[in-house]
LOKOL-491217 format. One line per 8 residues: number of its first residue (from 1); their letters; for each residue x, y, z of C-alpha. Coordinates in nm, 3 decimals. Layout:
<sites>
NUM = A = X:Y:Z ~ ...;
</sites>
This chain:
<sites>
1 = MDVTSLAP = -0.002:-0.003:0.005 ~ 0.137:0.341:-0.095 ~ 0.109:0.618:0.150 ~ 0.188:0.980:0.051 ~ 0.189:1.235:0.333 ~ 0.000:1.555:0.273 ~ -0.027:1.498:-0.104 ~ -0.375:1.642:-0.167;
9 = LTDSIGIP = -0.316:1.916:0.082 ~ 0.022:2.018:-0.067 ~ -0.125:2.031:-0.421 ~ -0.391:2.271:-0.316 ~ -0.175:2.502:-0.116 ~ 0.124:2.514:-0.353 ~ 0.407:2.307:-0.216 ~ 0.615:2.148:-0.498;
17 = NSSIRNVK = 0.567:1.771:-0.545 ~ 0.945:1.719:-0.524 ~ 0.921:1.756:-0.150 ~ 0.670:1.469:-0.129 ~ 0.789:1.121:-0.128 ~ 0.596:0.794:-0.161 ~ 0.635:0.564:0.133 ~ 0.594:0.193:0.081;
25 = VDTDNTSA = 0.435:0.033:0.388 ~ 0.559:-0.323:0.431 ~ 0.382:-0.600:0.617 ~ 0.684:-0.645:0.846 ~ 0.585:-0.471:1.173 ~ 0.921:-0.313:1.234 ~ 0.954:-0.157:0.888 ~ 0.585:-0.069:0.881;
33 = FQSLLDSA = 0.618:0.121:1.206 ~ 0.941:0.284:1.085 ~ 0.772:0.403:0.758 ~ 0.475:0.537:0.962 ~ 0.708:0.720:1.201 ~ 0.906:0.866:0.910 ~ 0.590:0.976:0.745 ~ 0.483:1.148:1.068;
41 = INMYSEAD = 0.812:1.323:1.115 ~ 0.794:1.441:0.749 ~ 0.448:1.571:0.806 ~ 0.556:1.772:1.116 ~ 0.868:1.917:0.929 ~ 0.649:2.029:0.637 ~ 0.411:2.201:0.871 ~ 0.706:2.364:1.048;
49 = QLQKHAEV = 0.852:2.490:0.721 ~ 0.516:2.651:0.630 ~ 0.502:2.816:0.981 ~ 0.845:2.959:0.938 ~ 0.768:3.085:0.585 ~ 0.453:3.254:0.727 ~ 0.668:3.420:1.003 ~ 0.919:3.547:0.751;
57 = AELNFAMG = 0.633:3.694:0.532 ~ 0.487:3.863:0.847 ~ 0.834:4.017:0.930 ~ 0.887:4.134:0.570 ~ 0.549:4.298:0.564 ~ 0.597:4.458:0.909 ~ 0.943:4.593:0.812 ~ 0.810:4.727:0.485;
65 = YSSNTHDL = 1.012:4.494:0.254 ~ 0.683:4.371:0.109 ~ 0.359:4.549:0.055 ~ 0.173:4.261:-0.089 ~ -0.104:4.161:0.152 ~ -0.206:3.882:-0.071 ~ 0.121:3.696:-0.025 ~ 0.108:3.745:0.352;
73 = ALAQRKAN = -0.247:3.613:0.376 ~ -0.164:3.322:0.151 ~ 0.146:3.216:0.359 ~ -0.058:3.249:0.683 ~ -0.345:3.035:0.540 ~ -0.107:2.764:0.419 ~ 0.061:2.746:0.757 ~ -0.286:2.735:0.921;
81 = IALQYTVR = -0.420:2.457:0.708 ~ -0.103:2.246:0.751 ~ -0.117:2.304:1.137 ~ -0.482:2.203:1.147 ~ -0.416:1.881:0.940 ~ -0.118:1.788:1.156 ~ -0.318:1.824:1.476 ~ -0.608:1.629:1.338;
89 = VTNKILDA = -0.386:1.336:1.222 ~ -0.201:1.339:1.559 ~ -0.531:1.323:1.742 ~ -0.661:1.048:1.528 ~ -0.338:0.843:1.586 ~ -0.368:0.893:1.958 ~ -0.729:0.787:1.958 ~ -0.628:0.468:1.764;
97 = YKELMQMQ = -0.352:0.403:2.008 ~ -0.579:0.449:2.300 ~ -0.834:0.213:2.152 ~ -0.570:-0.057:2.091 ~ -0.450:-0.025:2.446 ~ -0.809:-0.082:2.567 ~ -0.856:-0.405:2.369 ~ -0.894:-0.725:2.563;
105 = L = -0.677:-1.012:2.452;
</sites>
């Protein structure tokens, strides 16, 4: 099964596809967990990059280097969407983990 982190989201908010990589999930538990962990770390780093880009856009606008409010709003919106997506995925993973821990064997 192929898993691509943030692929539909990144297409809509303008992140180049070169930063996205396909992750092959194996049936081996160790490598499957490692690929899931790598995908989660990649998702956090992409959201962090968008947050940093939004902060730079805010500083450039505040200092007068940029007068384009559209670029500022776009950078902030991208960062907000990525953060919301990351939080929702994290919450779903935690819910799934809690449910697994409550299962009776």
